[in-house]
N, C-alpha and C positions, 0 to 999 in steps of 0.2 A: 843709611839705607841697608837693609838686611839682605843677606844672600842665603840661598838654600844650599846645604851641603849634604852629599849622600852619606848615609851611615857607614861606619867603619866595619870591615869584615874580619879584623884581627882578633886575637884572644882577649885583648883588653876590653874588648867591647862585648864580651859574652854576658857578664853579669848585668850590665845595664840593659842588655837586650832582654834578658829573662825578666827583669823587673818591669821592663816596658811591656813585655808580653802579658805578665800577670796583671799589670795595671790596665792594659788594654782589655784583657778578659773581664776584669771587674767592671770596666766602663761599659763593655758590651752588655754584661748582665744587668747593669743599672739602666742602660738605654732600653733593653728589652722590657724590663719591668715598667719603665716610664711609658714606653710605647703601648704596652698592654693596657696600662691605666688610661692612656689617651684614647685608645680604640674603644674601650668600654664606655668612656665618657661620651665619645662621638656617637656610639650606638644609642646611648640614652637620649642624646640631643636629637638625633634623626628620628627616633621613635616619637619623641615629643612633637617634633615638627610635622611628622606624618599625621599624628592624631589631630593636631591643630588644623592641618590642611583639610583633613576629612570633615572636621566639624564645620569649617568655613564653607566648604562645598555643599555640605548637607543643608546648611542654613540657606544658601543661595537657591538650591533646588526646591526646598520647601517654599521659599518666597515666590519663585516663578510659578510654582503649582497653584499658589493662592491667588495669583494675579487675575486669571480668567473669572474667578468668582466675584471680582469687583468690577467686571466689565458691565457697561450699560446694557440693560435688557429691554427689548421692545415688548411692553406688556400687552400690546394690542395684537401682536402676531400669534398665530396658532402654532404651537410646537408639536410636531408629529414624532413620536418616539417609537422606534421599532420594538416590537415585542420580543421577549427572550425566546430562544429556541427550545421549546419543550413540547412534548406530545400533548395535544389538546383533544378534548372530547369532540367528536365530529358533530357539527351542527347542520341540520338539514335546512336549507334556505330555498325560497321559491325563485326559480330562474325564469320561468316562462308563464305569462298570464294572458288570458284572452278576455276580451271585454265585449259588452253588448250595449247597444243604444237603448234597449228596452229596460225600463226600470224593474228591478226585481226585489223581492223581499229578503232573499238570502244575504248573509254576510259576505262581503267581498266587493272589491271595486271592479267594474266591468267596462269594457269599451269595445269598439269594432274589432272583431277577430281578424278580419282580412287586412287590416291596416297595421303593419308592424314597424314601420320606419318613418323617415322624415319626408315631408312634402312641402310645397310652397306654391305661390301663384306668380303671375307676371303682370307687367303693365304695358302702357302704350309708349311708342317712341316719340321723343320730342323732335322738333324740326332740326335742332342743332345738337351735336354731341357735346355734352357738358364736361366730359372727362378728358384731361389732357393726354397727349401722346405719351406712352411709357418712357420714351427717351427723356422727356421733360419733367418727369415726376420728381418731386422733392420728398424723399422718404421721411424727413423730419416732420412733415405736416400730415402724415398719414398714420393710420392705426397699425398696431403690431399684431400679427397673427402667427401662431405656432402650429406646426404640423403635428397631428396626433391621429391615432387610429380610433375608429368607432368601437364601442363595446356594447354588449347586450345585457349586462347584469344591472341590478338595481343600483341607483346612485346614492341612496340616502346615507349609508355609513360614512360620515364625513371625515373620519380619521384616515380614510384611504383617498382623499381628494387629490393628493399629489400624484397618485398613480393612475387615476381614471380621468377620462374625458367624457363629456356629455354626448347625448344623441343629437343629431341634427334635426330631429323632429319625430313626431308620431302623428300619422294621418288619421283624423277622425271626422265624422260627419257633423258633430256638434260639440259644443263646449262641455256637455254633460259627460261624454266619454273621456275627455281630457281630465275633468275633475275627478272622475272615478279612478283614473290611473294615479292622480296626485294623492288620493286617499291611501293608496298602497305605499307611495313614497313617504308620506307622513308617518304611517305605521312603522316602516323600516327605520325612520329616524327616531321614533319614540322608543323603539327597542334598545337604542343606544343610550339615550338620555332625554330629559325633558326638552321640548321643542317650541320655538316661536315661529309661526307662519305669518309672513307679512304679505298682504295682498295689495298690489299696485294696479289701480284701475285707470285706464284711458278714459278721459271725461268727454270725448267727442261724441256727437250725436249718432254717428253710425254704429256705435258700440252698445246702443240701448238694449237690443235683444240679448246679446251675450251676457251683459251684466245681470239681467233678470234670470237667465238660465242658471248662472252660477249662484246667484242668491238663493234660488229655489233648491239648489243642490247642497247648500250648506247643511241642511237638516240631515241629509244622508251621511255626510262626512262625519258629523259629530255623533250621530247615532252609531255608526260603525266603530268609531273610536271609543265610544262608551262601552260597546260590547267588548272591545279589545281590553278595556280597563278591567273587566271582570275576569279576563284570562290571566291577569297579573303579569303582564310583560314587564320587563325590567324597569322601564321609565316610570311606571305607575307604582311600583313597589318600593322604590328607593326612599321616597320622602312623602309621607301621607299629607303633610302640611303644605306641600308645594304643588301647584296645579301643573300637571304634566304637559298640557297643551295651551298655549296662549296665542292670541290672534291680534294683529294690528292691520289697519286699513289706511292706505295712502291713495290720493287721487292726483293725476297729473294732466296738464294741458299746457297752457302758456306758463303756468306756475305749478308748484308742487304743494299739495295741501295734506297735512297730517290730520286724519279724522279721529284717531285714538291717541290721546295724549299719553296714556299708559296702556300697554297691551291688556287685553281682556279675555276672559273665558266665557263671557255671557253671549250665548248664541243669538238671543233676541236683539241685543244691542248691535251685534255685527250685522244682522239682517237689516235692521233699521238704518244703519249707516249706509249700506249699499243701496237701499231704496231711495235715499235722499241725496245721493251724489249729484251735484249740479253739472249740467251740460256746459262745456266750454266751447263757445262758438268762434274762437279765434282761429281755429284750424291748425294750431301748433300742438305738438306732442313731445314734450321734453322727457322722454322715457329714461334716458341714460342719466340725466340730472336727478331724476327721482330715485333711481337705484343707488347712485352715489350718496345722496342725502340719507337714504334709508340705512345704508351700510354705516355711515357715521353715527346715526341716531341709535342704532342697536348694537354697536360694537361692544358695549359693556357686557352683553350676554355671552360674548365669545372670549372674555377674559378668563384666564386660568384661575381656578380656585384650588382647594386642597387636593393634593395628588396630581397637580398640573393637568386638571381636566376642566374643559370649558363648562360654564354654568349651564348653558343650553345649546342645542343645535338651533340654527336659524336658517329658514328657507324663504326665498323670495319667489312669489308667483305674480308674474306680470300678465295682465289681460289687455290686449290691444289689437287693433286691426290695421295698423300702419307700421312703417319701418322706423319711425322716430325722426324728429327734426334736429336733434342735437348730437349728431354722430361724432362731433369733435370731443364728446365726453365718453366715448366708448372705451378708450384705453384706461381712463381713470376708473370707470365703473368695474372693468374686468380686474384691475389691480386691487381695488378695494375688496371685492368679493373673494378673490383668491387668497388675499392676505388673511382674511378672517374665516376662510373655508366656508363660504356661504354659497350654495348652489342656486342658480337662477333658472326657474321654469317659466316658459312663455306660452300662454294660450293665444296663439296668433293666427295668421292667415297664410295661405300659399302665396308665393311671389310669382307673378306672371313671367313666363319664359322670355328672358332677354329684354324685359321692359321695365320701366320705372313706375308706371301707373296702371291702375285698373279702374273700370267703371263699376261703381257699387249701386245697387238698387236701393234707393232711399224712399221710405214711406213715412210721412209725418207721424211721429209718435203720439201726437195729440189728436184724438178722434174728432175734435171740433173743426178740424181743418180738412181740406181735400186729401183723401187717402189714395189717390191715383199715384202709381210709382213714378219716380223721377230718377235719372241716372247722373251720378256725380263722380268726378275723378278723384281718386284717392291714391296716395303714395304707398305702394305695397311692394316695390321691388327696386332693383333687380336682385337676383340670387347670387351674383358674382361680384368680386372686388372691382374689376374693370369689365366693360362690355365685351362679350365674346361672340356676338351674333350680328351679322351684317343686316342692315335695315333695307330690305327689298320687299316689294309687295308682289302679289300674284297678278297674272295677266290672262287674257283670252276668256277665262270664265267670269272675269269682272267682279269677283267676290273679294271683299276685304279680307286680309289675312286674319285668321282667328286669334283671339287672345287665349292662351292655353297655360296649363299648370307647368311650372318649371321642374317640379319634383323636389324642391327645397324651399325653405323660408327666406325672407329678406336677409341679406347678407349680414348686416351688423348684429341684429338680434339673434340670429342663428349662431353666429360666432360667440356671442356672449354666453349662451347656454352651453355651447361646446367647450369653452375654455373654463367654465366654472363647475362643470360636472352635472349640469341640469339637462332638461329636455325641451326641445322646441316642438310644440303641438301645432300642426297646420289644420285649422278648422274650416271646413266648408260644408254647409248643410246639404248641398246637392251633388256631392262627390259621387262620380260613377266612372269606373275605369273601363266599362264595357261598351260604352256608346257616347255619342255626342250629347251634350247637355244644351237644350234650347233656352233661349232667353226667357221664354214664358215660364220655364220651370224654376227660375232663380227665386229664392226666398228673399224677403226684405232684408236689407243690410248686408247682403252677400255679393261677392264680386261676380261679374259676368265672365266666367271661364267656360270655354266650350269643351275642352278635353282634359281628362285627368289620367295619370299613369300609375302603374303598379309600383309601389315604393320599393319592393324587393328588387325589381329590375333596375330602378333608378339608383340604387345604392352604389352601383359600380361607376356612376357618373357624377360623383360628388365634386363640387367646386374645390379649387385649391385654396385651402385656408393657410396662406403663407403671410409672413410679414410683408409690408409694401416693398421693402428693399429686395427681399428674396423673390417676391413675385416679379418685380421688374427685371431682376437678373435672370430669372427663369425664362421670361418672355424674350429678352435680348439674346439668350443663348440658343434659341431655336428660331430659324427663319420662318418655320411654319407658324409658330405661335405669335411671333411678332407681326407677321403678315395678317393673321386673323384679327388680332387686337387693333391694329392700325386701321384695317378696313371697317371694323365694327364701330369706330369712332367717326367715320365719314358721314356726311349728310345723307339722309335717306334717298334711295333710288326707287321711285314708285313703279317704274316700268310703264308699259302701255296700259294705262288705267281703263280707258274706254276708246280704243282707236276706231276711227271711221273705216268701215270695211265694205260699205255698199256705195257704188258710184253709178248713177244713172246718166247715160250719155244722151244729151239732147243736142249737143253740138261739140265739135272738137275743142274750141277755145274754152267752153264751159267745163268740159271734162278735165282738161289740163289744169285749169284754175283750181278745181276741187282737189285734184291729186297733189298739186303743189302745196296747198294749205295743209293737207294731211301730213305731207313730208315735213313741214316746218314744225308741227307739233311733236313728231317723233324725234326730230333732230335735237330738240331741247333736252331730251332724256339721255342721248347717247354719251355725252362727255362724262357724266357721273358714273355710268356703267363701265366705260372704258377705264377710268381711273381706278375703280374698284378691282377690275380684273387685273390691271397692272400691279396693284398693291398686293394682291393675293398670289400672283404668279410665282414669286420666289419660294413659296411653300411647297409647290409641286415637286421641286427637286429633292426634297427631304421627306416627302409624304410617307414613304414606306418605313422611315426610321422612327416615326412617332409611336410611342408605346401607350400613351394615355388614351383610353376610349373616349373620354369627353372631348379632348382636343382634336382627335382625329375625326370624330363625328362632326364637330363644329366646323372644322376646316373643309371637309369634303362637302358638307351641305352648303357652306358659303360659296365655295368655288363653283359647285355645280349650279346653284341658283343664279349666281351672277353671270356665268357664261350663258345659261339658258335665256336669261332676260336680255343680255347683250345681243345674242344671235336673233332673238325674236324682233327686237327693236331695229337692228341694222338690216335684217332681211325684209322687214316690213317696208322700210325706206327704199330698199333696192327694188322690191316688187312694184312700188308706186312709180319709181323711175322707169322701170320697164314698160309700164302701162302708158306713161307719158310719151314714150317713143313711138307708140302706136301698136295696137293689137286688133286683129280682125276677129269678129264673132264667127264661130263655126256655123251657127244657125243664123241665117240672114234676118230673121224676125226679132232676134234678141237685141236688147239695148242697155243691158245692165251688167256691170262687172262686180263680182263679190269676192273679197279675200276670205278664204276659209283656212283654219288651222290645219297643218299637214306635217307629217313626219319627214317629208321630202324637202331637201334644201337644193333649189334649182338655180340659184343666182351666184354661186361662188364656192370653190373648194375650201377656201379658208374658213368660211362659216360652217361648211359641212364638217370639217375636222373639229371645230370648237363645239358643235352640237353633239358630236359623238363623245367627246371628252365629258361634256356636261351630263349626258345620259349615263355614261359609265360611272361617274362619281355619285350621282343620285341613286342609281340602282344599288351601289355598294352600301350607301347609308341605309337604304330601306331594308336590305337583307342582313347586314351585319349589326344593326342597332335597333332591332325590333322592340316595340313597346316603349319607345322614347319619343320625346318631342322632335328630335332630329329626323327620325324615320317617318313620323307623321307628315312633316313639312316636305320631306323628299318625295313621298308618295303623292302628295297634292301637286307638287311641281311636275312630276312625271305624268300626271293625268292630263296635262295640257301639251299638245304637240308644240315643238319648238319652231317649226317652219311654217310656210304659207303656200297656198296655191290659188290661182285665179279660177273662178267658176262663173259661167255666164247664165243669164236668165232674162225674162221679159217683164217689163213694168208697163202697165197701161197708163199712158200719159193723158188720155182723154178725160176731161172733167166730168164728174157725175152729173146726170141730168137732174135739174131741179124739179121737185115734186110740188105741185100746187095743192091747194085744199081739195079733198075729195068729197063725194056726196055723204060719206059716212063720218066725216070729221065733225066733231062737236066743238063749237066755239062758245065756251062758257065764260068769256071775259066779262060779259055784261051781267052775269048772274051774281047776285050778292052772296058773299061767303057767310057761313054761319058765324054767329058771334063767338069770339074766343072765350075760353074759360078764364075769367078775370082772376079767380082765386089761384089757379095754377100758374098764371102769368106772374102773380105777385109773390110766388114762393121765393124765399131768399136763397141765392146761390151760395154754395159752399165756398168759403174763402180758401184760396190756394197760396200757401206761403213759399217763398223761394227756398231752395236748398241751402242750409247753413254750410259754412266751411267745415269740411270733414277731415 
């Protein structure tokens, strides 16, 4: 075992110490040199490692950069690339166009100038509400709708489809005006690239007239597009070997039929196809199935070619007078068209205000049969996702509530146009916003709509195009909206349709019996009206908080009308009860009591307060929402007094004296009649066919 000894400090140790110092110094110098060599070597190794690491990371970065290039690409989807930011030459485009129903020789598409926006029609109420309460809605089973603002520019440049939404309609008096506007849309599309227009025709018998109008208008479309060709717009000058405009025709009823296996540019062929479209008498219109099939058929035209530009623009034009029977296909059709950037235009009909059906004037298209008009029910509404209008009728004037224009098209088809960047055209040949349209004025195959409204005024009352879940959430979040939707789904309350108002007193028991019978008829109506009023009442507390013009007008009209009907019915019953207790005639010779409408409520303060509330609400609707369906109905309700009053009169109960034969009476019973015209009698009567399903 070794031990450590401290070095000696005496003289003897000096030499060894010096030698040790020199040896130590030499060792240090050697260590320093070795250390420098090691440091140099280390630096070289670190540099090598750094370079290697950089190479490895560079390889990894390049590899990751190349990965997206190998990702799967959906060849069917349209890729919209933002243009680079550089100063472009200003291009003047047409923003506003007016149209005329009168055919003109000048170039340009024309339509009605005073109709600039969307409109629609309405239908008749069913006895039972078919739409469930919003609390019970299952959003998974309903269509998806997104909220977007309207726009006024042309829709055709399809590369901007992601940023634009279509119009909810263009009101026209005929299909010709709609086709003229479509000519402008096609021209806009052709300026961008070659275009395929697919016409989808409803094959129902009620669309006979419109098909012929559009067929006759094809000549003008192609003539104007031919003139445009001479102006050398971009689509015509790109490729002289490629036809700039192709057309395809599809028919739909219970089935979908492709009439052009390959798109054609032959005008005569297109006109011949439209002339020979067969009428489908099944009554089914699978419009959304037809659109989905067309999108799948022509998706190849939207595939990208060189420069990532689609081969052609594709436009769908649907011609129909119904809402469609396959609404379950709406979402798929919207998805298909948006994916391929295909706008959908619909030449359709107005939806009746708050109704599902309209009555259409049908005249047999075959002149061999009876040409007298018949009225058939057609599905043309409603204009909203859920019903937003209570079903009550008018009283006292005993007139049926008129079927009127809603200002918008049928909900599903209108939304299809809106979501794909197209236009919904509401066509009615007898449109008149200045006065009532009588039934005798209605053209064949047109709906019996009494009133139309200025589309500019109606633009502020557009329905809520929300997804079902968002719509339900919106309704649930507002007591007013939930109250209105719930009341609108209740069974119709007809009010006092034809109440007995005249009672002749021949004896006390007889009078009491007639009064009791009249009371029983009124009592049947009271429960429905009471439930409607109770359902709507929660909305009164938040009425002043509602910001939407449409919802406020709808609620105020509903509450005002329901309260007015309720007070009329209950005070009618109360007035009969008063008469049963006994009333003395002021004039002793009188024997008849008559109930007359009156502004006075004399049977109870509760009914007087409700009558005042109803009048206040109805007057607010009439003054704040002028030029709308709500104001029209409010004014008609206000025209009938809410209360009743008894009036007395005299009825002569003596039977009229019988009159015997006089001296101047001629008895010609025994005189033989002249022989009838056998030829006229044998004329064959015109056969009348029943109305097919429309």
